[in-house]
C-alpha positions in Angstrom: -161.3 54.8 -87.0 -164.2 57.1 -87.8 -165.7 59.4 -85.2 -168.8 57.1 -85.1 -166.7 54.0 -84.5 -164.8 55.7 -81.7 -168.0 56.8 -80.0 -169.6 53.3 -80.4 -166.4 51.7 -79.0 -166.4 54.0 -76.0 -170.1 53.3 -75.4 -169.5 49.5 -75.6 -166.4 49.8 -73.3 -168.4 51.7 -70.7 -171.3 49.2 -70.9 -169.0 46.2 -70.4 -167.3 47.9 -67.5 -170.7 48.6 -65.9 -171.8 45.0 -66.5 -168.6 43.6 -64.9 -168.9 46.1 -62.0 -172.4 45.0 -61.2 -171.7 41.3 -61.5 -168.5 41.4 -59.3 -170.1 43.8 -56.8 -173.4 42.1 -56.1 -173.4 39.0 -58.2 -176.4 40.4 -60.0 -177.0 42.7 -63.0 -179.7 45.1 -63.7 -181.8 44.5 -66.8 -181.1 47.9 -68.2 -177.4 47.3 -67.9 -177.8 44.0 -69.7 -179.8 45.7 -72.4 -177.3 48.6 -72.8 -174.4 46.1 -73.1 -176.3 44.3 -75.9 -177.3 47.4 -77.7 -173.9 49.0 -77.5 -172.3 45.8 -78.9 -174.7 45.9 -81.8 -174.0 49.6 -82.5 -170.2 49.0 -82.4 -170.5 46.1 -84.9 -172.7 48.2 -87.2 -170.3 51.1 -87.1 -167.4 48.8 -88.0 -169.5 47.4 -90.9 -170.3 50.9 -92.1 -166.6 51.8 -92.2 -165.8 48.7 -94.1 -165.2 48.5 -97.9 -168.3 46.3 -98.4 -170.9 47.4 -101.0 -174.0 49.2 -99.6 -176.1 46.0 -100.1 -173.5 43.9 -98.3 -173.4 46.4 -95.4 -177.2 46.3 -95.2 -177.2 42.5 -95.1 -174.4 42.4 -92.6 -176.0 44.9 -90.2 -179.3 42.9 -90.3 -177.5 39.7 -89.6 -175.6 41.2 -86.7 -178.8 42.7 -85.2 -180.7 39.4 -85.5 -177.9 37.2 -84.2 -177.0 39.4 -81.2 -180.6 39.7 -80.2 -181.1 35.9 -80.4 -178.0 35.2 -78.4 -178.9 37.9 -75.8 -182.4 36.5 -75.5 -181.0 33.0 -74.6 -178.4 34.5 -72.2 -181.0 36.8 -70.6 -183.4 33.9 -70.0 -180.6 32.0 -68.3 -179.7 35.0 -66.1 -183.3 35.4 -65.1 -183.7 31.6 -64.3 -180.5 31.7 -62.2 -181.6 34.8 -60.3 -178.7 36.8 -61.5 -180.7 39.4 -63.5 -182.7 42.1 -61.6 -185.6 43.0 -63.8 -186.0 46.8 -64.0 -188.6 47.3 -66.6 
């Protein structure tokens, strides 16, 4: 693993741990924790793509696809969390 991959993985691990801690502790999650979990997952995926043996063009397309897909999934999930009252809006 590259240094960047390791750092991205650690960031993602911490974000997921914080997400779980909040959900199990209070039954709710703060919006910035949700956003950090999403953003760290994207960064982790992008670092793995960067370290792959894909061509530069393939890497670019893969990163764009990851970014778009994760944001769309997170948007749907976040909407459900807000509707269920589980997400505490912090912005």
